C-alpha positions in Angstrom: 81.9 165.5 175.0 78.7 166.6 173.1 76.7 163.9 171.4 76.3 164.1 167.6 72.8 164.9 166.4 72.3 161.9 164.2 68.7 162.8 163.4 69.8 166.2 162.1 72.6 164.6 160.2 70.1 162.2 158.6 67.8 165.0 157.6 70.6 167.2 156.3 71.9 164.4 154.1 68.4 163.7 152.8 68.1 167.3 151.8 71.6 167.5 150.3 70.9 164.3 148.4 67.8 165.9 146.9 69.9 168.8 145.8 72.4 166.4 144.2 69.5 164.9 142.2 68.9 168.2 140.6 72.6 168.8 139.9 73.5 165.3 138.6 70.2 163.6 137.9 71.5 160.7 135.8 74.2 159.7 138.4 71.8 160.0 141.2 69.1 158.0 139.3 71.7 155.3 138.8 72.7 155.3 142.5 69.0 155.2 143.5 68.4 152.2 141.3 71.5 150.5 142.7 70.4 151.2 146.3 66.8 150.0 145.7 68.1 146.8 144.0 70.7 146.0 146.6 68.4 146.6 149.6 65.3 144.9 148.1 64.2 141.5 149.4 65.9 138.5 147.8 67.6 135.6 149.5 68.3 138.0 152.3 65.5 140.3 153.6 65.8 144.0 153.6 66.4 144.2 157.4 69.4 141.9 157.1 70.8 143.9 154.2 70.4 147.1 156.2 72.2 145.5 159.2 75.0 144.5 156.8 75.2 148.1 155.4 75.3 149.4 159.0 78.2 147.1 159.8 80.1 148.3 156.8 79.3 152.0 157.6 80.8 151.5 161.1 83.9 149.7 159.6 84.6 152.4 157.1 83.9 155.2 159.7 81.1 157.0 157.9 78.9 158.9 160.3 76.4 159.9 157.7 76.1 156.3 156.6 75.6 155.2 160.2 72.7 157.7 160.6 71.1 156.5 157.4 71.5 152.8 158.1 70.4 152.9 161.7 67.3 154.7 160.6 66.6 152.3 157.7 67.4 149.2 159.8 64.8 150.3 162.3 62.4 151.1 159.4 63.0 147.6 158.1 62.0 146.1 161.5 65.4 145.6 163.2 65.2 145.5 166.9 67.5 147.3 169.4 69.3 144.0 170.1 69.8 143.2 166.4 71.4 146.6 165.8 73.6 146.3 168.9 74.8 142.8 167.8 75.5 144.3 164.4 77.7 146.9 166.1 79.5 144.0 167.8 80.3 142.3 164.5 81.6 145.6 163.0 83.9 145.9 166.0 85.1 142.4 165.5 86.0 143.1 161.9 87.3 146.7 162.3 88.9 146.8 165.7 89.4 149.8 167.9 88.4 152.4 165.3 85.1 150.5 164.7 84.5 150.5 168.4 84.5 154.3 168.3 82.1 154.4 165.4 80.1 151.6 167.0 79.6 154.0 169.9 78.3 156.6 167.3 75.9 153.9 165.9 74.6 153.2 169.5 74.1 156.9 170.0 72.2 157.2 166.7 70.1 154.2 167.7 69.2 155.8 171.0 68.3 159.1 169.3 66.1 157.5 166.6 64.4 155.3 169.3 63.6 158.4 171.4 62.3 160.5 168.5 58.8 159.3 167.8 58.1 162.2 165.4 60.5 161.1 162.7 58.8 158.7 160.4 60.6 155.4 160.0 
């Protein structure tokens, strides 16, 4: 089984998102505002919110979301162990299918940790 390239997936989705901004600027501006507001520090810090988003991404089986939220959780200061424990919570809530996507998240984590050239 060939591993997914989560770093390329992350970059591809960033580029495609930029194209969507030119195609549907109002919608994407609204989504950008929603994202910034939802992830910004409040009663919960950004790292915790990114870990919650990652858990949901695993539970809903979204590979692109997994790549984004593993990257952004690391950027927000999450440790390897915090991300692995987040995967465990997602498996608890989502069962066997989430275990499969949890493996994808672990693979993404390992790829982002190894790639020092990608800015977090």
